[in-house]
N, C-alpha and C positions, 0 to 999 in steps of 0.2 A: 476344202475342210486336208486336201492329205497335207495343205501348207502351214496348216494350224499345225497341227499334226509333228511337220517340222519342223518346224520355229521352237513347238514346245520343248522334244527333243535335242535339240540344239540349242536352246538355250538354258538346260540342266546340264547339259554337258559341259559348254565354256564357266558352267556358274563351280561342277567339279573340281577343275579343271582350276581356276584361280584359285577356291581354294585348299588343294594341295600345293600349290603352286606358293601359297602362304604360308601353309604350316612348313612350306621346305627354309625358307626365308627365316623366316621366324625364328629355326627349329637352329640354324647356319647364327643366327644373327647370337639365336642364349650360346650356343657353346666358340662361339668369339669373341664373350665378356672375362679376362680379367680378375679378380675382384682382388682387395688387399687387405691389410686389416685396417685401413679404416672408414674399408668402408659395409662393417659392420656395428651393429650395436653391442654390451654385451650379452643384451637376451639372445641376440642372430645367433653369435659365433661369441667365444670370449678368451679368449689366446693369452689373457693377460699374465696367465704361469708360464710362459717358457720362452724359453729363450732364441734368439734372433733368428741362428737357425732352424729352432725345431718350430718356429710361424711361419717360414718361409717351405723346411717340409709337407707343413700342415695344405695351406696354400695352397701348392701344385698339388698336393691328391687332391683338392677338394675342386680345381678352377679345372680337372684331366679326367674324370672322370664324369660317370652321366650318372645320373640318381634311376633307381629304379624304382619309384612312384606312378611310374606309367604318363605322365604333364608333360607337357614345351617345352618345360623350363631350359630343359639341357644340361647341366652341370650338379655337382651337387652347389656349389656356392652360388650357381645362380636360384636354386629350388629355394634354397635356405636365406636367401635375401628377399625373393618374390615371392612365397607363398606358405607363409604363416599355417595352414590349413594340410601342406604336406605333410602328411605319416611316415618319411622316413628322413627324411630329410640333414634337419636339427638333429636328431640325436644320432646318425650318423657323423655330425661333426664333435659335436659329442664326443665318442665313442672314438672319433681320428685325432682331439688333445689329447683322449686321455692316453688313448695309446703309444704316439709320440714319445710326450712325457715319461711314459717308460720304458722310451730306446725302446722299439719297436721296426725294426725295417716298411721300408716302404710294398714289396714285396709280401712281406705278412700280413700289412692289413689289410694289400685290395689282396691277398689270397683269404685272407677272415670276410670278409664283405663279399665274397666272389661265395663265400660257403654257406653265408651263414644266406644271399640270395636265393641258392637252390633249395636249402633247406626251404626258405617261407615260397617258394612255387609248388616242395613236395606237399608243406598246409595247407596250399589252395587247393590243386587237387583232389589229395583225401577229402576235403570237407562239401567239392563236387562230387564227390561219389556216393557221401555219406546216403545214408537210407532218410529221407524229410521224415519218416512218419513212425522210424523205432522209437521207441519207449528207453527212457535210459533212469539206473536204477538210482536216481536219484532219493534222498533226503534230504530234511529241515536239518536235521542233528537237532543243538541247541542253539540252533541263529535267532538273530532279534524275528518277530515278521508283523505286520501290517496285516488287522484286516482278518476276518471270521475264518475262526482252524476250520469249522463248516461248508467255508466258501466250495464251490463248480469250480475253479481252475482255482492251483497252486505255482505260483514263479516260484522261482529260487533266478537270484542275482547271485555270483563269478565275479566279484569287485577284486577292483587293488586304487592307494586313493592318492597316487599320484601318477595313474591311468588317466592322461587328459581324452583319453574316451570314453572312461567311466565318465569322467565330469561332464563331457561332457549328453551320455547320455541322464540324466538325472529331472531333467526339468518334463524332454519327453517320460521317467515311468512315470512321474507326479501325475502330470496332463489322463496316465490312460489309468492309474486308482480310480484319479474323478471321474474317469467316463465310464466305471464301471462298482461304480459303489456294491458296496454288499457281495460282488462276485468272486471278487481275486483276497486271497491270502496269496500276498511278497512277503519273500523271504533272505534278506540280506544274508550272503557272506561273505567268507575271502579265499583270495587266490592272491597274497602276495607274491607277482614279479621277483624274483633273482637282483634283476639292475636293475630293480627300485630298492632302496637300498631303506627309502626312511615309513614302504608301506605299511611292511610290519607291525612297525613302534606305533604305527597310528593306525592301524586297525588293533592292536593292542587298544592302545589312548580311545578309542573311541568304546569299547566289550566294557572297561570299567566304567566308566561313562552310565552305562547302563548297569552298572550295579547300581548303582544309586539314580535309577529312572532316567535318564535323558541321554540314552543309547543314539539315537535320531537325531536330538540337537544338535549333539559332539559328530555325529554324519553330515549332516551339510555344513555344517562348518566346519569341515575337512573338505569335502572337496569346495567348496567355498577358495579355497587358500591348497591348497595344493602344491603350489612353490613354496609353500612352509610349512613344514613341517617338522624342524626344530624341535629338540626338548623342551625349550623352554617356551614356543610357542605352543606345544600341548599342553604343554603347562597355564598357563597365559589363557585359554580359548576354556582349561577345565574355572577357573576363575570365571571368566563372564561365566559361567552357565549357574554360579556355587556353589559348585558340586564340596566336597570337602575334602583340600590337597591329600592333607596325607591318608583317606583313606585311598584317595585316586591314584596315587604313589605307587601305594603299595597293592593294589589291583591293576596295575599295569604290566604291573612285576613277576606276576602270580603265573607259576606255572601251570598249571593247573589251567588257562584261560590258552596259551599260548598253546600250550597241549589246543584244544581244541581248533584254536586257526591252524591248527599244521592234518590237522587231517579232513577239517573244509579242504584244503587246498587240498589232497592227496583224493581224497572222495573227487574233485575234482581234475582233477590231469587224469584219472581213473581210465574216467570217463568222456573224455577227449577236449576237457574244454582247457584247453596248455595256454590261450591267452585271454584277454582281458575287456571289456566284459564278452561273459559268453551268458544264458540263459535258456531255464527248463521252466515250457512250459507243458503244464504239467506232463511230461516228463522228457519230451521234447523236445529234441536240440538249439537255438536260438542261436547265433554267436554275432557279433562284435554290435557299435551303436547305429543297429535299427530307427528312419523311419515312425514314428507311432501308427504309420497306416500297415508294418506288418509288423508291430505287436499287436494292433487289433487283428489285425487278421488271422492270426494267433489263435489269439484268445475265443476271435467268433471260432471256431476251427475245435477249440478244447470243445466250447459249450453243446456244441452240435456233434459231439463223442459222447457230452457228458447222453446228452437228453437223449439220442441215441440208444443207449448202454442200457441208463435204465428205460427206455416203454421195451426195450427188448428182456430187460426184465422180471415186466409185470407181465409180460404174455403171458395168458394160460395153456 
């Protein structure tokens, strides 16, 4: 019996040691790879607008600095090439290209990302310290909604039509509404992030389509085409939906609609929803493209709270 016990723990320790060794070797290999321009396609890293010297500068930065996403890919360059789901590496690559093109020095660029990472860690720490039961004073304002007005649960979504995470969570939200028919009132509001230049025009297009009764149809089309949000694309989608194009163009250039969207963004930021997607379930914050189980837990908790409050009010 004792021998079996020691054998088990010996094998367990051996497994851990081999696993750590394999991870170390993998990291060493990942950080030793040096990528060239020809190793990337344009979706991964587009250097076509740069001079030869600028390309060399970009590649040097990406090959010699570690990605901060927490994966085992090593450098930014390796993460860009091998991890399509990494939320940091490809946006970082695009930002490095832009900054090099603008003539920024290597020290300036590395300092920028160092400051960004410090800020990111502060934001994560702040989120960890947030009270999960805090009720935030958010309202649906004039946002488009789905579901009955007297539903037990109101979910407010703050979204950005260029955000890949916002796109990723859309099927989850659809399934959530299907699983709670009549119990959820769902509102979509806007928080077009400053580095997504096409997010605000897309939001205006969605609201303009809403003026002709096609908000949700345009909303879905925009999320299916997050990389095709130029002005001509928006008009094409409006034509596809059979909208009056003259009225559509007039409405998406309407300052009142733009003001509404910016008020929604202001409400989001005021309540700590600085990134997208962000959600408030009966006022309780839920950040990020969470799995369906997380949304269901939040909805069940909201239904339970609603029931408890109703029972309290009916007691003599």
